[in-house]
Phi, psi and omega in degrees: 000151179281164178300318181296321180294314179297320179295322178291321176297322178300315179296321178299315179296320180293316178297323177295318178298320179298320179296318180292319177300323179298316178293323177296318178299317179298316181294319177297322179294319177296326177295320177296320177295321178296320178297319179297322182286326185271340183300313179298322180294318179295320179296320179296323179295318178297319180297319181296320179296318181293321178298317179297319180294316182291321179294323179293326179280347178074019183274329182198156176246163181295336179284332183280322184209111178290150182255146175267127183292142178264144179288156178294156181291127180298142176072014185291324178204159179252147181270170177298320179299317181294318180296317179295316181298318181291321177297318177295323178298317178295317178298313178300321180295319178297317176297320180299311179296319179300316178296322179293318179295318178299322176298319178294319178296320179297323182272349182061039179194179177291142186272061175206050181260354178212178186296322179298310182293323178294324178297323176296309185291316183297314180294325177295319180290323178299313179294320179298317177297319178300318181294312186283337180289346178296338176296325181274316186208138178285104179243027182296341178294348175268007186302316180296321178296314184292311182293322177296316178298317180295321176300316180296315181297314180294323179298310178295323181296314183283329183271315187262336188244003187296135174223154177288163178294125180226158178294159179287142169297154183306321183294337181267356182277072184208152176294342178293337175300320179293312187286305188299309185287322180296316180293323176299322180291322175298316177299318178300320180298314180291324176295323180296316179293320177299322178294319178298317177295324179292321177298315178299323180295318180297318179291321181295324178300315181294323179291318180293334177273007179060034178284333173207156185255002180282186178052057184295342179296342178296340176297339180265357176275163169300158180290171186300321181295317180292321177299319179295318179293321177296316179300318181298315181296318180294317182293325177300318177298314178299323180295323177299314178297319182292326176298316177296322178301315180297317181292316180295323178297321178295319179295317179296321179297323178294321179292321186276320189236000175080015175210148182281328185214134182225012181058032171294151185305316181294320178297317181297316182290327175298320178290322177300315179299315179301318181295319180299313183285329173296318176296321178300312182292317181294314182296321181289324184279326188244336184254000178072025177287099178237168176074221190296324183298314180293323180294317177298323179293322177296320180292320176299319179299315180290327175298323177294323176299313180294323176298319179297320182286322186263288188297314182297317180294324187272325192241352179249131180267148179175185181293341181261021182279080182243039180292334181083358183268000000 
């Protein structure tokens, strides 16, 4: 097959993945709506059982002391919407990976040499990490966030960043392109999931403090403390990858340009991101930064990652200006 044919097949697979992700996003959203509808009924059932138990024991009556309903246990069972949404996410991810691989085959290299290709690969790895992390922890409640985020990245990538297959610039013709960028993308994926958990934690804190009564589906999420701990563990993994990214980038810069560090815009922002997450880990471990402060810092860190990918690539010139546009 010709390069143009493979590239067109790649786009078909990517557009198909976007359509499947859209249906997965809708199904995850419907699952959240179902959780909101069922939470009051489940709480009322728990209250009825407790009232019956206490009345049977003769310790108290409902007239003497009203009971506060307890929320259902998070993760106790999955709904049909959640199962369908997760299956669609896996199907969309397989199409997504297939389209990304076809782009690489068409280019005869790894598919992350410009912003369009990086948007394909990065979003595919984010969804892939989300899928495989379920082996460790059930995080399907982040499904709407992950599929929605991937849809936005793919939408901007295909509409705003698309470029035809072109040869690599001389500076990118190195095995470090495979190592450095792939590890950076892995770090980005874990930071994205950590940011999602931090957003959920911030909202959960307000709900637990009775600041608002909406979003009843949060009763089926882990509590704020567990969400914060999950975010911390995920971000630590991402930080390890990002540390390697910073080191590998310096080594590659020495091979390509004869210096390890040159204060190029991309280098500076990579270091800024590393500093933010290093501060997040240090402050949480030694300064007792827990709750909202640590969550906001995690979100700021991921916002810096997105700024580095978009604004820095598009509007700042430098040796790392490989947007392809």
